[in-house]
N, CA, C and O atoms as a GROMACS GRO file, in nm:
protein
  608
    1MET      N    1   8.264  10.292  11.606
    1MET     CA    2   8.400  10.247  11.581
    1MET      C    3   8.424  10.121  11.662
    1MET      O    4   8.379  10.110  11.776
    2ASN      N    5   8.495  10.024  11.603
    2ASN     CA    6   8.520   9.901  11.676
    2ASN      C    7   8.636   9.921  11.772
    2ASN      O    8   8.693  10.030  11.780
    3SER      N    9   8.669   9.817  11.846
    3SER     CA   10   8.773   9.828  11.947
    3SER      C   11   8.909   9.862  11.888
    3SER      O   12   8.995   9.916  11.958
    4GLN      N   13   8.930   9.830  11.759
    4GLN     CA   14   9.057   9.861  11.695
    4GLN      C   15   9.052   9.996  11.625
    4GLN      O   16   9.154  10.041  11.573
    5GLY      N   17   8.937  10.061  11.623
    5GLY     CA   18   8.926  10.192  11.562
    5GLY      C   19   8.932  10.190  11.411
    5GLY      O   20   8.964  10.292  11.350
    6ARG      N   21   8.901  10.076  11.349
    6ARG     CA   22   8.918  10.065  11.206
    6ARG      C   23   8.788  10.065  11.127
    6ARG      O   24   8.789  10.099  11.009
    7LYS      N   25   8.680  10.030  11.187
    7LYS     CA   26   8.553  10.025  11.115
    7LYS      C   27   8.466  10.137  11.171
    7LYS      O   28   8.450  10.150  11.292
    8THR      N   29   8.412  10.215  11.083
    8THR     CA   30   8.330  10.326  11.128
    8THR      C   31   8.196  10.321  11.057
    8THR      O   32   8.190  10.314  10.934
    9LEU      N   33   8.090  10.324  11.134
    9LEU     CA   34   7.956  10.340  11.077
    9LEU      C   35   7.928  10.488  11.082
    9LEU      O   36   7.933  10.550  11.189
   10VAL      N   37   7.898  10.543  10.968
   10VAL     CA   38   7.891  10.688  10.957
   10VAL      C   39   7.758  10.732  10.898
   10VAL      O   40   7.712  10.675  10.800
   11ARG      N   41   7.698  10.833  10.957
   11ARG     CA   42   7.589  10.904  10.893
   11ARG      C   43   7.658  11.023  10.829
   11ARG      O   44   7.719  11.105  10.897
   12MET      N   45   7.648  11.031  10.700
   12MET     CA   46   7.735  11.122  10.630
   12MET      C   47   7.667  11.186  10.510
   12MET      O   48   7.554  11.153  10.475
   13GLN      N   49   7.740  11.278  10.449
   13GLN     CA   50   7.696  11.333  10.323
   13GLN      C   51   7.706  11.223  10.218
   13GLN      O   52   7.767  11.119  10.239
   14ARG      N   53   7.644  11.250  10.108
   14ARG     CA   54   7.647  11.157   9.996
   14ARG      C   55   7.791  11.134   9.949
   14ARG      O   56   7.857  11.230   9.908
   15PRO      N   57   7.843  11.009   9.953
   15PRO     CA   58   7.977  10.984   9.903
   15PRO      C   59   7.986  11.019   9.754
   15PRO      O   60   7.886  11.014   9.682
   16GLU      N   61   8.105  11.052   9.709
   16GLU     CA   62   8.125  11.091   9.568
   16GLU      C   63   8.065  10.989   9.472
   16GLU      O   64   8.004  11.026   9.373
   17TYR      N   65   8.083  10.861   9.501
   17TYR     CA   66   8.035  10.756   9.411
   17TYR      C   67   7.886  10.768   9.384
   17TYR      O   68   7.839  10.732   9.276
   18PHE      N   69   7.810  10.817   9.481
   18PHE     CA   70   7.666  10.824   9.470
   18PHE      C   71   7.614  10.961   9.427
   18PHE      O   72   7.494  10.986   9.433
   19ARG      N   73   7.701  11.050   9.384
   19ARG     CA   74   7.657  11.184   9.343
   19ARG      C   75   7.596  11.187   9.205
   19ARG      O   76   7.538  11.288   9.166
   20ASP      N   77   7.608  11.083   9.134
   20ASP     CA   78   7.553  11.068   8.999
   20ASP      C   79   7.406  11.024   9.012
   20ASP      O   80   7.375  10.934   9.089
   21GLU      N   81   7.318  11.087   8.938
   21GLU     CA   82   7.175  11.051   8.946
   21GLU      C   83   7.150  10.906   8.904
   21GLU      O   84   7.049  10.847   8.942
   22LEU      N   85   7.241  10.850   8.825
   22LEU     CA   86   7.224  10.713   8.778
   22LEU      C   87   7.263  10.609   8.883
   22LEU      O   88   7.231  10.491   8.868
   23THR      N   89   7.331  10.651   8.986
   23THR     CA   90   7.372  10.560   9.092
   23THR      C   91   7.293  10.593   9.218
   23THR      O   92   7.330  10.683   9.292
   24PRO      N   93   7.184  10.521   9.241
   24PRO     CA   94   7.103  10.554   9.357
   24PRO      C   95   7.177  10.526   9.487
   24PRO      O   96   7.250  10.428   9.500
   25MET      N   97   7.156  10.614   9.582
   25MET     CA   98   7.219  10.596   9.712
   25MET      C   99   7.124  10.521   9.804
   25MET      O  100   7.009  10.561   9.821
   26PRO      N  101   7.172  10.412   9.862
   26PRO     CA  102   7.089  10.342   9.959
   26PRO      C  103   7.072  10.428  10.084
   26PRO      O  104   7.142  10.528  10.102
   27SER      N  105   6.979  10.389  10.168
   27SER     CA  106   6.962  10.465  10.292
   27SER      C  107   7.091  10.456  10.372
   27SER      O  108   7.163  10.357  10.363
   28THR      N  109   7.120  10.559  10.452
   28THR     CA  110   7.244  10.559  10.529
   28THR      C  111   7.246  10.446  10.631
   28THR      O  112   7.353  10.408  10.678
   29LYS      N  113   7.130  10.391  10.666
   29LYS     CA  114   7.128  10.279  10.758
   29LYS      C  115   7.189  10.154  10.696
   29LYS      O  116   7.232  10.064  10.769
   30SER      N  117   7.195  10.147  10.564
   30SER     CA  118   7.242  10.026  10.498
   30SER      C  119   7.385  10.037  10.446
   30SER      O  120   7.431   9.949  10.374
   31ILE      N  121   7.455  10.144  10.481
   31ILE     CA  122   7.594  10.160  10.437
   31ILE      C  123   7.687  10.151  10.557
   31ILE      O  124   7.669  10.220  10.657
   32GLU      N  125   7.787  10.065  10.545
   32GLU     CA  126   7.897  10.065  10.640
   32GLU      C  127   8.018  10.118  10.564
   32GLU      O  128   8.038  10.084  10.448
   33ILE      N  129   8.097  10.201  10.629
   33ILE     CA  130   8.211  10.262  10.565
   33ILE      C  131   8.338  10.214  10.635
   33ILE      O  132   8.350  10.222  10.757
   34PHE      N  133   8.431  10.164  10.555
   34PHE     CA  134   8.557  10.114  10.608
   34PHE      C  135   8.670  10.198  10.551
   34PHE      O  136   8.682  10.215  10.430
   35LYS      N  137   8.751  10.251  10.641
   35LYS     CA  138   8.862  10.335  10.598
   35LYS      C  139   8.984  10.299  10.683
   35LYS      O  140   8.975  10.282  10.804
   36TRP      N  141   9.098  10.288  10.617
   36TRP     CA  142   9.224  10.258  10.683
   36TRP      C  143   9.253  10.365  10.786
   36TRP      O  144   9.232  10.484  10.761
   37THR      N  145   9.302  10.325  10.902
   37THR     CA  146   9.330  10.423  11.007
   37THR      C  147   9.455  10.505  10.978
   37THR      O  148   9.473  10.613  11.034
   38GLU      N  149   9.542  10.454  10.890
   38GLU     CA  150   9.660  10.530  10.848
   38GLU      C  151   9.616  10.638  10.750
   38GLU      O  152   9.526  10.618  10.670
   39THR      N  153   9.680  10.752  10.757
   39THR     CA  154   9.657  10.858  10.659
   39THR      C  155   9.792  10.891  10.597
   39THR      O  156   9.876  10.956  10.659
   40LEU      N  157   9.810  10.846  10.474
   40LEU     CA  158   9.936  10.870  10.406
   40LEU      C  159   9.924  10.993  10.316
   40LEU      O  160   9.817  11.024  10.264
   41SER      N  161  10.035  11.060  10.300
   41SER     CA  162  10.038  11.179  10.215
   41SER      C  163  10.056  11.139  10.069
   41SER      O  164  10.088  11.024  10.038
   42VAL      N  165  10.032  11.234   9.982
   42VAL     CA  166  10.055  11.213   9.840
   42VAL      C  167  10.200  11.172   9.818
   42VAL      O  168  10.227  11.080   9.741
   43SER      N  169  10.294  11.240   9.883
   43SER     CA  170  10.435  11.208   9.862
   43SER      C  171  10.468  11.066   9.909
   43SER      O  172  10.552  11.000   9.848
   44GLU      N  173  10.403  11.018  10.014
   44GLU     CA  174  10.425  10.880  10.058
   44GLU      C  175  10.372  10.780   9.954
   44GLU      O  176  10.434  10.677   9.929
   45TYR      N  177  10.258  10.812   9.894
   45TYR     CA  178  10.206  10.726   9.787
   45TYR      C  179  10.296  10.732   9.663
   45TYR      O  180  10.320  10.631   9.599
   46VAL      N  181  10.344  10.852   9.630
   46VAL     CA  182  10.435  10.865   9.516
   46VAL      C  183  10.559  10.780   9.539
   46VAL      O  184  10.601  10.706   9.450
   47SER      N  185  10.618  10.791   9.656
   47SER     CA  186  10.739  10.716   9.687
   47SER      C  187  10.713  10.565   9.686
   47SER      O  188  10.790  10.489   9.627
   48GLY      N  189  10.606  10.524   9.750
   48GLY     CA  190  10.574  10.381   9.756
   48GLY      C  191  10.541  10.322   9.620
   48GLY      O  192  10.590  10.215   9.585
   49LEU      N  193  10.458  10.393   9.543
   49LEU     CA  194  10.423  10.344   9.409
   49LEU      C  195  10.546  10.343   9.318
   49LEU      O  196  10.563  10.251   9.238
   50GLY      N  197  10.630  10.445   9.331
   50GLY     CA  198  10.753  10.447   9.252
   50GLY      C  199  10.844  10.330   9.286
   50GLY      O  200  10.910  10.273   9.199
   51GLY      N  201  10.847  10.294   9.414
   51GLY     CA  202  10.930  10.182   9.458
   51GLY      C  203  10.882  10.047   9.410
   51GLY      O  204  10.962   9.957   9.385
   52ILE      N  205  10.750  10.030   9.397
   52ILE     CA  206  10.697   9.900   9.354
   52ILE      C  207  10.670   9.892   9.204
   52ILE      O  208  10.641   9.785   9.152
   53ALA      N  209  10.678  10.005   9.136
   53ALA     CA  210  10.646  10.008   8.992
   53ALA      C  211  10.717   9.900   8.911
   53ALA      O  212  10.653   9.838   8.826
   54PRO      N  213  10.846   9.874   8.933
   54PRO     CA  214  10.912   9.771   8.853
   54PRO      C  215  10.856   9.630   8.878
   54PRO      O  216  10.873   9.541   8.793
   55ARG      N  217  10.791   9.609   8.992
   55ARG     CA  218  10.737   9.476   9.025
   55ARG      C  219  10.588   9.462   8.996
   55ARG      O  220  10.532   9.353   9.008
   56MET      N  221  10.522   9.572   8.958
   56MET     CA  222  10.379   9.566   8.929
   56MET      C  223  10.355   9.493   8.799
   56MET      O  224  10.429   9.511   8.702
   57ASN      N  225  10.251   9.409   8.796
   57ASN     CA  226  10.218   9.340   8.672
   57ASN      C  227  10.114   9.422   8.593
   57ASN      O  228  10.061   9.522   8.643
   58ASP      N  229  10.088   9.379   8.473
   58ASP     CA  230   9.998   9.452   8.384
   58ASP      C  231   9.858   9.465   8.442
   58ASP      O  232   9.797   9.571   8.431
   59ILE      N  233   9.806   9.360   8.503
   59ILE     CA  234   9.672   9.366   8.561
   59ILE      C  235   9.667   9.470   8.672
   59ILE      O  236   9.573   9.549   8.679
   60GLN      N  237   9.767   9.472   8.759
   60GLN     CA  238   9.769   9.568   8.868
   60GLN      C  239   9.770   9.711   8.816
   60GLN      O  240   9.701   9.798   8.869
   61ARG      N  241   9.846   9.736   8.712
   61ARG     CA  242   9.849   9.870   8.652
   61ARG      C  243   9.713   9.906   8.592
   61ARG      O  244   9.661  10.016   8.613
   62ARG      N  245   9.655   9.811   8.517
   62ARG     CA  246   9.526   9.838   8.452
   62ARG      C  247   9.416   9.862   8.555
   62ARG      O  248   9.329   9.946   8.534
   63VAL      N  249   9.421   9.789   8.665
   63VAL     CA  250   9.318   9.805   8.769
   63VAL      C  251   9.327   9.945   8.832
   63VAL      O  252   9.225  10.011   8.849
   64LEU      N  253   9.446   9.990   8.866
   64LEU     CA  254   9.461  10.125   8.923
   64LEU      C  255   9.417  10.232   8.825
   64LEU      O  256   9.348  10.327   8.862
   65VAL      N  257   9.457  10.218   8.700
   65VAL     CA  258   9.420  10.317   8.598
   65VAL      C  259   9.269  10.317   8.575
   65VAL      O  260   9.208  10.423   8.564
   66ALA      N  261   9.210  10.199   8.569
   66ALA     CA  262   9.065  10.189   8.547
   66ALA      C  263   8.987  10.252   8.662
   66ALA      O  264   8.888  10.321   8.640
   67GLN      N  265   9.031  10.228   8.784
   67GLN     CA  266   8.961  10.289   8.897
   67GLN      C  267   8.980  10.441   8.895
   67GLN      O  268   8.886  10.516   8.920
   68TYR      N  269   9.100  10.484   8.866
   68TYR     CA  270   9.126  10.628   8.858
   68TYR      C  271   9.033  10.695   8.756
   68TYR      O  272   8.983  10.805   8.779
   69ASN      N  273   9.011  10.629   8.644
   69ASN     CA  274   8.930  10.685   8.536
   69ASN      C  275   8.780  10.665   8.553
   69ASN      O  276   8.702  10.721   8.476
   70ALA      N  277   8.739  10.586   8.650
   70ALA     CA  278   8.596  10.562   8.673
   70ALA      C  279   8.529  10.688   8.727
   70ALA      O  280   8.595  10.770   8.792
   71PRO      N  281   8.400  10.706   8.701
   71PRO     CA  282   8.330  10.822   8.757
   71PRO      C  283   8.346  10.826   8.909
   71PRO      O  284   8.316  10.729   8.978
   72HIS      N  285   8.391  10.938   8.959
   72HIS     CA  286   8.413  10.960   9.102
   72HIS      C  287   8.514  10.862   9.160
   72HIS      O  288   8.529  10.853   9.282
   73ARG      N  289   8.584  10.790   9.073
   73ARG     CA  290   8.685  10.692   9.113
   73ARG      C  291   8.628  10.583   9.204
   73ARG      O  292   8.699  10.524   9.285
   74GLY      N  293   8.498  10.559   9.189
   74GLY     CA  294   8.431  10.458   9.269
   74GLY      C  295   8.381  10.344   9.183
   74GLY      O  296   8.316  10.367   9.080
   75VAL      N  297   8.410  10.222   9.224
   75VAL     CA  298   8.372  10.104   9.146
   75VAL      C  299   8.345   9.985   9.238
   75VAL      O  300   8.393   9.979   9.351
   76THR      N  301   8.268   9.892   9.186
   76THR     CA  302   8.258   9.761   9.249
   76THR      C  303   8.368   9.675   9.187
   76THR      O  304   8.424   9.710   9.083
   77SER      N  305   8.398   9.566   9.250
   77SER     CA  306   8.501   9.477   9.196
   77SER      C  307   8.462   9.422   9.058
   77SER      O  308   8.547   9.419   8.969
   78PRO      N  309   8.335   9.378   9.037
   78PRO     CA  310   8.298   9.334   8.902
   78PRO      C  311   8.308   9.446   8.798
   78PRO      O  312   8.350   9.421   8.685
   79GLN      N  313   8.272   9.568   8.836
   79GLN     CA  314   8.287   9.680   8.743
   79GLN      C  315   8.434   9.703   8.710
   79GLN      O  316   8.470   9.729   8.594
   80LEU      N  317   8.518   9.694   8.811
   80LEU     CA  318   8.660   9.716   8.789
   80LEU      C  319   8.718   9.608   8.697
   80LEU      O  320   8.803   9.637   8.613
   81ALA      N  321   8.673   9.485   8.713
   81ALA     CA  322   8.718   9.376   8.624
   81ALA      C  323   8.682   9.407   8.480
   81ALA      O  324   8.761   9.386   8.388
   82GLU      N  325   8.561   9.458   8.461
   82GLU     CA  326   8.517   9.491   8.325
   82GLU      C  327   8.594   9.611   8.270
   82GLU      O  328   8.642   9.608   8.157
   83LEU      N  329   8.606   9.716   8.350
   83LEU     CA  330   8.676   9.837   8.305
   83LEU      C  331   8.823   9.811   8.274
   83LEU      O  332   8.878   9.871   8.182
   84ALA      N  333   8.886   9.723   8.349
   84ALA     CA  334   9.028   9.694   8.330
   84ALA      C  335   9.050   9.576   8.236
   84ALA      O  336   9.164   9.536   8.210
   85ASN      N  337   8.939   9.520   8.185
   85ASN     CA  338   8.946   9.408   8.091
   85ASN      C  339   9.028   9.292   8.148
   85ASN      O  340   9.125   9.245   8.087
   86VAL      N  341   8.987   9.248   8.268
   86VAL     CA  342   9.059   9.143   8.338
   86VAL      C  343   8.991   9.009   8.313
   86VAL      O  344   8.877   8.987   8.354
   87ASP      N  345   9.062   8.919   8.246
   87ASP     CA  346   9.012   8.783   8.228
   87ASP      C  347   9.002   8.718   8.365
   87ASP      O  348   9.092   8.731   8.448
   88GLY      N  349   8.893   8.648   8.389
   88GLY     CA  350   8.873   8.584   8.518
   88GLY      C  351   8.787   8.666   8.612
   88GLY      O  352   8.747   8.619   8.718
   89GLY      N  353   8.758   8.790   8.573
   89GLY     CA  354   8.663   8.873   8.646
   89GLY      C  355   8.709   8.919   8.783
   89GLY      O  356   8.828   8.933   8.810
   90TYR      N  357   8.608   8.943   8.868
   90TYR     CA  358   8.636   9.008   8.996
   90TYR      C  359   8.724   8.926   9.091
   90TYR      O  360   8.796   8.988   9.170
   91PRO      N  361   8.723   8.791   9.089
   91PRO     CA  362   8.816   8.722   9.181
   91PRO      C  363   8.963   8.756   9.151
   91PRO      O  364   9.044   8.767   9.242
   92ILE      N  365   8.996   8.773   9.024
   92ILE     CA  366   9.132   8.810   8.986
   92ILE      C  367   9.160   8.954   9.028
   92ILE      O  368   9.268   8.984   9.078
   93VAL      N  369   9.062   9.042   9.008
   93VAL     CA  370   9.078   9.182   9.050
   93VAL      C  371   9.102   9.188   9.201
   93VAL      O  372   9.194   9.256   9.247
   94ASN      N  373   9.020   9.118   9.277
   94ASN     CA  374   9.036   9.120   9.424
   94ASN      C  375   9.175   9.073   9.464
   94ASN      O  376   9.240   9.135   9.549
   95ALA      N  377   9.221   8.964   9.404
   95ALA     CA  378   9.352   8.910   9.439
   95ALA      C  379   9.464   9.007   9.401
   95ALA      O  380   9.555   9.029   9.480
   96GLN      N  381   9.457   9.064   9.282
   96GLN     CA  382   9.562   9.155   9.236
   96GLN      C  383   9.562   9.286   9.314
   96GLN      O  384   9.668   9.341   9.344
   97TYR      N  385   9.444   9.336   9.347
   97TYR     CA  386   9.432   9.459   9.426
   97TYR      C  387   9.494   9.438   9.564
   97TYR      O  388   9.564   9.525   9.616
   98GLY      N  389   9.468   9.321   9.621
   98GLY     CA  390   9.526   9.288   9.751
   98GLY      C  391   9.677   9.270   9.744
   98GLY      O  392   9.750   9.320   9.830
   99ARG      N  393   9.725   9.198   9.643
   99ARG     CA  394   9.870   9.179   9.627
   99ARG      C  395   9.941   9.313   9.609
   99ARG      O  396  10.049   9.336   9.663
  100LEU      N  397   9.879   9.400   9.532
  100LEU     CA  398   9.936   9.532   9.511
  100LEU      C  399   9.942   9.609   9.643
  100LEU      O  400  10.042   9.676   9.672
  101GLY      N  401   9.837   9.599   9.723
  101GLY     CA  402   9.837   9.662   9.855
  101GLY      C  403   9.947   9.607   9.944
  101GLY      O  404  10.016   9.683  10.012
  102ARG      N  405   9.965   9.475   9.943
  102ARG     CA  406  10.070   9.413  10.025
  102ARG      C  407  10.209   9.461   9.978
  102ARG      O  408  10.294   9.494  10.062
  103MET      N  409  10.232   9.465   9.848
  103MET     CA  410  10.362   9.514   9.797
  103MET      C  411  10.388   9.657   9.844
  103MET      O  412  10.498   9.690   9.889
  104PHE      N  413  10.285   9.741   9.833
  104PHE     CA  414  10.298   9.881   9.873
  104PHE      C  415  10.330   9.891  10.022
  104PHE      O  416  10.420   9.965  10.062
  105LEU      N  417  10.257   9.817  10.104
  105LEU     CA  418  10.278   9.822  10.249
  105LEU      C  419  10.418   9.774  10.287
  105LEU      O  420  10.483   9.834  10.374
  106GLU      N  421  10.463   9.668  10.224
  106GLU     CA  422  10.598   9.620  10.251
  106GLU      C  423  10.702   9.722  10.208
  106GLU      O  424  10.803   9.741  10.276
  107GLN      N  425  10.679   9.786  10.094
  107GLN     CA  426  10.772   9.888  10.043
  107GLN      C  427  10.781  10.007  10.139
  107GLN      O  428  10.890  10.061  10.162
  108THR      N  429  10.668  10.048  10.194
  108THR     CA  430  10.664  10.168  10.277
  108THR      C  431  10.679  10.142  10.426
  108THR      O  432  10.698  10.235  10.504
  109GLY      N  433  10.671  10.015  10.466
  109GLY     CA  434  10.683   9.984  10.609
  109GLY      C  435  10.557  10.010  10.689
  109GLY      O  436  10.562  10.014  10.811
  110ASN      N  437  10.446  10.027  10.621
  110ASN     CA  438  10.318  10.048  10.690
  110ASN      C  439  10.250   9.915  10.718
  110ASN      O  440  10.283   9.813  10.658
  111GLN      N  441  10.157   9.917  10.811
  111GLN     CA  442  10.081   9.798  10.848
  111GLN      C  443   9.944   9.802  10.783
  111GLN      O  444   9.885   9.910  10.768
  112PRO      N  445   9.892   9.686  10.743
  112PRO     CA  446   9.759   9.685  10.681
  112PRO      C  447   9.648   9.708  10.781
  112PRO      O  448   9.667   9.690  10.902
  113ASP      N  449   9.534   9.748  10.730
  113ASP     CA  450   9.414   9.753  10.811
  113ASP      C  451   9.375   9.609  10.841
  113ASP      O  452   9.389   9.522  10.755
  114ILE      N  453   9.326   9.583  10.961
  114ILE     CA  454   9.290   9.447  11.001
  114ILE      C  455   9.140   9.440  11.026
  114ILE      O  456   9.083   9.523  11.096
  115ARG      N  457   9.076   9.338  10.965
  115ARG     CA  458   8.933   9.316  10.986
  115ARG      C  459   8.910   9.262  11.127
  115ARG      O  460   9.004   9.219  11.194
  116ASP      N  461   8.786   9.263  11.170
  116ASP     CA  462   8.751   9.211  11.301
  116ASP      C  463   8.788   9.064  11.317
  116ASP      O  464   8.815   9.018  11.428
  117ASP      N  465   8.790   8.989  11.206
  117ASP     CA  466   8.824   8.846  11.213
  117ASP      C  467   8.974   8.821  11.202
  117ASP      O  468   9.017   8.706  11.196
  118GLY      N  469   9.054   8.927  11.201
  118GLY     CA  470   9.199   8.914  11.201
  118GLY      C  471   9.266   8.914  11.065
  118GLY      O  472   9.389   8.919  11.057
  119TYR      N  473   9.189   8.909  10.958
  119TYR     CA  474   9.248   8.910  10.824
  119TYR      C  475   9.278   9.053  10.779
  119TYR      O  476   9.214   9.149  10.824
  120ASP      N  477   9.377   9.065  10.691
  120ASP     CA  478   9.414   9.196  10.637
  120ASP      C  479   9.306   9.248  10.543
  120ASP      O  480   9.246   9.172  10.468
  121ARG      N  481   9.283   9.377  10.550
  121ARG     CA  482   9.196   9.445  10.455
  121ARG      C  483   9.288   9.526  10.364
  121ARG      O  484   9.300   9.648  10.378
  122LEU      N  485   9.353   9.456  10.270
  122LEU     CA  486   9.457   9.518  10.188
  122LEU      C  487   9.404   9.621  10.090
  122LEU      O  488   9.475   9.714  10.054
  123TRP      N  489   9.280   9.605  10.046
  123TRP     CA  490   9.222   9.702   9.952
  123TRP      C  491   9.214   9.841  10.014
  123TRP      O  492   9.211   9.941   9.942
  124ALA      N  493   9.211   9.848  10.148
  124ALA     CA  494   9.200   9.978  10.215
  124ALA      C  495   9.325  10.064  10.196
  124ALA      O  496   9.325  10.182  10.229
  125THR      N  497   9.432  10.004  10.145
  125THR     CA  498   9.551  10.079  10.109
  125THR      C  499   9.518  10.182  10.001
  125THR      O  500   9.578  10.289   9.996
  126TRP      N  501   9.423  10.147   9.913
  126TRP     CA  502   9.392  10.227   9.795
  126TRP      C  503   9.258  10.299   9.801
  126TRP      O  504   9.239  10.400   9.733
  127SER      N  505   9.166  10.248   9.882
  127SER     CA  506   9.026  10.296   9.873
  127SER      C  507   8.956  10.301  10.007
  127SER      O  508   8.994  10.233  10.102
  128ILE      N  509   8.853  10.383  10.010
  128ILE     CA  510   8.752  10.375  10.115
  128ILE      C  511   8.653  10.270  10.067
  128ILE      O  512   8.619  10.267   9.949
  129GLY      N  513   8.607  10.186  10.155
  129GLY     CA  514   8.511  10.082  10.117
  129GLY      C  515   8.373  10.112  10.171
  129GLY      O  516   8.356  10.141  10.289
  130TYR      N  517   8.275  10.104  10.083
  130TYR     CA  518   8.136  10.121  10.122
  130TYR      C  519   8.069   9.984  10.110
  130TYR      O  520   8.052   9.932  10.000
  131LYS      N  521   8.032   9.928  10.223
  131LYS     CA  522   7.965   9.798  10.222
  131LYS      C  523   7.816   9.822  10.212
  131LYS      O  524   7.753   9.877  10.303
  132LEU      N  525   7.760   9.781  10.100
  132LEU     CA  526   7.618   9.798  10.072
  132LEU      C  527   7.548   9.664  10.087
  132LEU      O  528   7.614   9.560  10.094
  133PRO      N  529   7.416   9.664  10.091
  133PRO     CA  530   7.344   9.537  10.106
  133PRO      C  531   7.378   9.435   9.995
  133PRO      O  532   7.372   9.315  10.018
  134ASP      N  533   7.412   9.483   9.876
  134ASP     CA  534   7.437   9.390   9.766
  134ASP      C  535   7.584   9.387   9.721
  134ASP      O  536   7.612   9.340   9.611
  135GLY      N  537   7.675   9.435   9.803
  135GLY     CA  538   7.817   9.429   9.767
  135GLY      C  539   7.895   9.550   9.815
  135GLY      O  540   7.848   9.627   9.898
  136TRP      N  541   8.013   9.564   9.761
  136TRP     CA  542   8.106   9.669   9.802
  136TRP      C  543   8.132   9.768   9.690
  136TRP      O  544   8.130   9.732   9.572
  137VAL      N  545   8.156   9.892   9.727
  137VAL     CA  546   8.206   9.994   9.636
  137VAL      C  547   8.339  10.041   9.693
  137VAL      O  548   8.348  10.074   9.811
  138TRP      N  549   8.441  10.044   9.608
  138TRP     CA  550   8.571  10.099   9.646
  138TRP      C  551   8.583  10.237   9.584
  138TRP      O  552   8.568  10.252   9.463
  139GLU      N  553   8.609  10.338   9.666
  139GLU     CA  554   8.633  10.474   9.617
  139GLU      C  555   8.778  10.510   9.644
  139GLU      O  556   8.821  10.516   9.759
  140MET      N  557   8.853  10.534   9.536
  140MET     CA  558   8.996  10.560   9.548
  140MET      C  559   9.023  10.678   9.641
  140MET      O  560   8.957  10.781   9.633
  141LEU      N  561   9.121  10.660   9.728
  141LEU     CA  562   9.162  10.767   9.817
  141LEU      C  563   9.218  10.884   9.736
  141LEU      O  564   9.290  10.863   9.639
  142PRO      N  565   9.185  11.006   9.774
  142PRO     CA  566   9.235  11.123   9.700
  142PRO      C  567   9.387  11.126   9.689
  142PRO      O  568   9.440  11.165   9.584
  143ALA      N  569   9.458  11.086   9.794
  143ALA     CA  570   9.605  11.088   9.789
  143ALA      C  571   9.659  10.988   9.686
  143ALA      O  572   9.761  11.013   9.623
  144VAL      N  573   9.590  10.875   9.669
  144VAL     CA  574   9.631  10.778   9.568
  144VAL      C  575   9.611  10.837   9.429
  144VAL      O  576   9.698  10.827   9.343
  145ALA      N  577   9.495  10.899   9.408
  145ALA     CA  578   9.468  10.961   9.278
  145ALA      C  579   9.571  11.068   9.245
  145ALA      O  580   9.620  11.074   9.132
  146GLU      N  581   9.604  11.152   9.342
  146GLU     CA  582   9.703  11.259   9.318
  146GLU      C  583   9.841  11.199   9.290
  146GLU      O  584   9.915  11.251   9.206
  147ALA      N  585   9.875  11.092   9.358
  147ALA     CA  586  10.004  11.026   9.335
  147ALA      C  587  10.010  10.970   9.193
  147ALA      O  588  10.112  10.982   9.125
  148LEU      N  589   9.900  10.908   9.149
  148LEU     CA  590   9.896  10.855   9.013
  148LEU      C  591   9.910  10.966   8.909
  148LEU      O  592   9.977  10.950   8.808
  149GLU      N  593   9.846  11.080   8.936
  149GLU     CA  594   9.860  11.195   8.847
  149GLU      C  595  10.005  11.241   8.840
  149GLU      O  596  10.057  11.270   8.733
  150PHE      N  597  10.069  11.248   8.956
  150PHE     CA  598  10.209  11.292   8.962
  150PHE      C  599  10.300  11.197   8.886
  150PHE      O  600  10.390  11.240   8.814
  151LEU      N  601  10.276  11.066   8.902
  151LEU     CA  602  10.360  10.964   8.840
  151LEU      C  603  10.332  10.948   8.692
  151LEU      O  604  10.414  10.895   8.617
  152GLY      N  605  10.213  10.994   8.651
  152GLY     CA  606  10.176  10.985   8.509
  152GLY      C  607  10.138  10.847   8.474
  152GLY      O  608  10.103  10.820   8.360
   0.00000   0.00000   0.00000
């Protein structure tokens, strides 16, 4: 764990995203896991998402739904761009995912996860991040998934 307690290198069980035989799991030495230090309840996600719903754009909605519907709710940013049919690909997905995180945090009064270099890790509002040698996998937090189910 780093000095801020936000980055954790974990030797762990197989993450949900890698439970599929078609998705090979890299060695645990090559995975870094990033998780927001805040733990919000389903009701907090329901309240926050309900509060920002009128301001969410179509891409932000499609991205959340696409991740929710992905196997094990785990995706890379390019996969999410494809699944959500986002013109402009993963750079647009990254920007919209981050903007959505910022809206949610402002709505709920929570603080974002901060990277070691001082920048916000806004995607951590929605997902656990697995940093692999060839990119990132975002796995939707269970509380986010349950909130989306509740909100329909």
